[in-house]
Residue, then its C-alpha position, 0 to 999 in steps of 0.5 A: m500500500s502507498e499513501t497520497i500526501d495530503h497537501l499534494i494533488t495526485v493525478y492518476k493516468a489510465k489507459s481509460i477511465i470509465t466515470m459512470n458520469p453521463s456528462l463526461p463518460r470517459a477520461e484520461v486522468v483523475a486528480v485526487r486530493n485529501g481522499y476526494i476527486l478534484e476533477t477528471g478529464t485530460l492533463e490539459s483540461l486539469q491545468p487550472w488546478l495543476s498550474r496553481h497547486e503542487y501535484v504529482i503524476d502517478n503513472r502506475f495505472e497508465d496501462f489499465i482501466i480505472s472504474p468507480g470502486l465496485i460496490d456489493p450492496h448486500l452481503h453478510p460479514s458475520m455469516a461469512a466469518v462463520i462460514l469461511p472457517m468451515h470446510f467447503i463442499t459445494a457444487m460450484e468451483w470457488k476462487m478465493p484469494w488463497g486458492v481454488i475450491p473444486a466443485t462437488t456435483s454428486k451424492s457419492e462425491f459429497d460423501d467421499r469429500l466428507k469422509e476425507s475431510m472430517v479427520n480434521p475437525t473445524h471447531g474444536e471437536l466439531f466438524i462443520t461443513w458448508g455447501h450441501h444442496d439436496l438437488w446436487h448432493g442428495p437429501i441430507s439426514r441424520s441417518r445418512l450422516n450416522a452411516i458415515n460416522s455417528d460418534l464424531p459431531i458432524i454438522v452439514w450446513n446447507r448451501s442456503f445457510h438457512e438450514l443445517c443437519m446434525n448427526d447423533g454425535a452433534l446432537e449429543y455434543l450440543d445437548i439437544k434432546e427431542s423433548d426440547v424441540k418438539t414444539s417447533s414446526q421448523i425442526d425435524f429432530v428425527k432427521g436432524r434438520f433445523y431450518e428457517m426459524g428452527l435454525a435460530y435454536a441450533i445457532q444458539k447452541l453453536n454460538p460458543y463454537i462458531l463465535a469463539p473469538e479466535v474463530f470469528q476473527e479468522g473468518l472476518t480476516k478472511l472476508k477482508q481478503v475476499v472483499h478486496f480480492g473482488g475489487q470492492t471499496t464499499i460493502a453493506d452488511m444487510a442484516v446485522g444481528l444474524f448471530d449476536f448483535e454486539t459480537e458482530v458490531q464490535s468485531q467489525m469495528t475492531l478489525y475493519d475500522n483502521e487504515e489498513t482496511p480498503f473498504r467501508v461497511e454500511l451496517v443495516a440492522q435486522s429488526v427481529a435480531l436485537s436483544g431486548a426488543k420484544t416488539t417492533t416499536e422497541a426494536e425501532a427505538i434501539i435501531a434509531k440510536l445505532p448511528e451514535r456508534n458510527s466510525h469512519r469506515l462503519k456506519f449505521r443509517k436510517r435503514v432496516k432489514l425485514f423478511t418475507d419468505g424462506a431461502f432460495f437455495s433451500q427451495v422454501a421460497q413462497l411461490l404463486d401457483p403452480g408452485y413447485i413440481d413436487g407439490h411442496k410448500g414454501e415457508w414464511l420468515s415473517t407471517p404476512e401479518q407480522f411483515e405488514e405490522a413491522t413495515r408500517v412502524y418503520w415506514n411511518k418513522g421514515y426508514t429506508i426498508h430492505v426486504h428479503v424476498t425470494g419467491d413470487l408469492g413473497l414478492e406479492l406480499a411485499v408489493d401489496v404491503l408497499e402499495k398499502m403504505q403508499f396509500e396510507r402515508p405517501r412517500f417519495n424517494h423512500g428507497f424501499t428495496v426488494e432484496h434477492f429477487g429470485f422469482s417474480t412476474p412481469e406484472q409485479v416488476h411493473k407495479l414495483a416501478k409505479l410504487g417507486a421501489n428499488i431492486s437488489a438482485n442476486a443474479y448468481y441464482l440463475h448461473e448455479l441453479s437454473n438448469i437443475y431447478a428447471n428439471d427438478s424444482v419449478g420448471f423451465e419457464r420460471a427457472s429461466s426467468m430468475a432474476r428478471i433484471g432486463t425487465s427491471f431496467r426496462e421499467g426504469i427501476t433502480t436495479t443493483l446486483h449483490s452477492d449475499f456472500t456466501m450465497a454467491p462469490a463476493q465478486p461484482l464482475m461475476s454478478m455483472w457477467v451473469a446478468v449480461n450473459r445469463i449463462n448457467e453452469k451448463g453453458k446454456v443461455m437462460g431467458e435471453e430477453e432478460c440480458i442487460t447490456p455491459q453498460q447497465g451491468l457496470e451501472a448495477i455494481t457502481i452507481n446504482a448500488a450507491r443509489v440503493l444505499g443512499l450514497d450516490h452523492e459520495i460514491g458510485s461514479i468518478r466526478a468532482g467532489k466524490k470520494a476517490d474510490f476506484t477499481v483498477l482493471a486489466e481490461d475494459p468491461l465495456e469493450i471486451n467480449p461480454i463472455d470474458i467479463k468475469d475473468i477480468r483481472i483486478e489489479a488494485t483498488v483505491f480507497e479514499g485516495k489510497v492505493f491497495d494492491i491486490k494480493s492473491s496466492 
């Protein structure tokens, strides 16, 4: 890392600068002072500044492309910190700063990988693996795990993160008895399955192990590498309090609020997670005071995360007819009544509301409640944002546009799941229209892309690649009419992401007055073959005027 000198102007030269500023879309140089952009243009056009002030010209990026700093407006540092110390067994290959994790695509491969890896417990005496998916790896169950090893405490965490499975050894080790959980509708003790709200019970039992200071710190440190590796200068923790609110906040403050961290974190509390909050009104009173804890790199604002239906990867998204092929039903994370009540409290207090929505029935609930709020108490520029946006209908997207909503989509669903969901879950039409992003842009909705890491790689260029090409893991284009242009794709991970976070006056484009956040690319994402976007090498990032080189193994 090298630092700029505060009283100097640093002029960065590049092969080309993509500004995302429609008034000056391309530039040759950008001048920076005290972490802010003075001006973009050419050396000649910058002369009014350069002739009056000391400056240096930095040529290190003259053969590269500079774009605005990439933004992931929805991931979960705490979830990542919990998962990254686990053993990965997933259907897709994962490229990490420290190496490549190979794909595992069958039941037999999964069991073999599990047997090979569990000789090295991950959390004391516990062995925890992450990445299982029923459609790739076969249904998981207590009996299946017991057949591999019933004594060693084994926990298989689902790819969705919304459920896990334990063997006998784990149930005994964690002192979980059938009599303790028989009243929960989302715990199947016989199968060892804990899902959705039942997962919260399992997490309470696991917290001493997954939130152990040395384990959690290891995970957050790894996430820091992952975020930088993906070229991101801003991320949003879109649900602080998944495990333990105070641990999550304090750990991030300790590890990330320093000059060695090349990104900022926008913190968004989830209403139901706050300790001591028995009602939505009580939770709101706690959230209202959170900005008092803000630091330079980590900030709470007047935002809240709410939930409608269950996890996309777990196939418990709530669907409109005709539903799932096998006839099973989805799950609510909040009942419709609970969701409406919570939305009303925060809406009337002027919050920006972000809603976890995966299925089209879940989206129908979100749209209906938003429409009701606009009728009861109209608001402009309210920022109500649909998060994930798995299944939808064109009519719902049209209505979202009329109601002034935003969309933050996980396009990676389409890449990893569209082929297998077309055959085994929802049929071809619905599978091919996952993440209906083209329609969203055509309707004029501010649309961004996110990873929900670890639901997708924390690599905005990968999300852009999926949205532009809509190629699934079998190499097939799914829903070609929903493809967006590279220009729209780059907007989605820069200026639109900034708009969804309410930060477009500070970041998301390269223009005078904004923070000097850049991502330095080896190739031009708007000029190369779109099929190559995901493979563009990221050379460095610049965060508030300071250069951070990308380091990987």
